[in-house]
N, C-alpha and C positions, 0 to 999 in steps of 0.2 A: 307841376309844373306847369310853367307859364308857356304862357300865350305868345311864343314871340318866333317867328321863323327863322332859324339857329345857318337860313345864309345870306337876307335880306335885309333880316331886321323888321320886317315887318311888325305890328303890333293892335294890336286895338286899338279903333280911335274910336271915339261919341259922338254925338247926336242930336234928332228928336224924331222922334214917332208921333206922325201929326194926321189926326185922327178929321174922318167930312168934317168936325166943324171948329177944322179948328185948335183945340185944343193939343199942345205938344205938352212933350214927356219924356226925358230922358232916357237916352239906351246907349248900344256899347253894336259898335260891327267890327266882330273879331273875324281875324284873316283863315283864310281855308287851309289849317293846317293839314300837311298828310304824313305817317310814319313810314318813309322811305327807307328803300336798303340801295346804296350806290355802291355801282363801282369804281378801285380805280385798276387808273393801264398802266401807270408806273409804279404800282406799288403791289400788282397783282392780290391784293385784298379787297372786300366789301367794308363799307363805313357803315350803319345808321342815324340817320337823322330826321327830325322834323322838321321839319320844310312847309309851308307854301306853290301853293299849285302852278300861281305864277314864275315862283324860283325855281318849280321843273321842271319848264317849260324855259326859262331860260339856260335850266341848263343843258338840257335836250341842243338848243340852238350854239351852243357853243362850241359841240364835240366833247358833252361831257363834263366829271366830276373837275377832273386834274384843270383841263382849260378853262370853265368856272371858278374853281378858288386861283388858280395863276389871275386873276381877273381884277375876282373882288380886293375889297377895299376893307385893310384888316378889324377897321371899326364896328363895319356892319354883321362882323362874324359873328359865331357864338367860341366859345374858350375850344369849346372841343373843333371847330371850326381850323378853329386856327390854326389847332396843332395838327391836325392834317394835312392845313396846307403845308407849314412845313417838315413836313416830313416827306409829302411830296416835291417839293423843291432842295431838300440836301437828296434823296435820292436821284431827280432829277440833272442836280451837280456832281456827282459820282461817278455818276450815266455815261 
């Protein structure tokens, strides 16, 4: 399982550990990923995603999964999230 947010595309970054003696060793900064279940109001069902805490706050701020995916760019979304976005758009167009 990759360490990448399915909604924002956030992944590991690299940097240095710096000791008191100013020795530098390489390290990785990992995103704060959580397994969450999000509810789609349009489809009336739930979806499991592995997203960062920042993405979860963004979903809440925009008013839910449907509103977040409507404004999200396709190149940042995972294939599973893109599939959900298309399902939501299709259901909204039919309604």
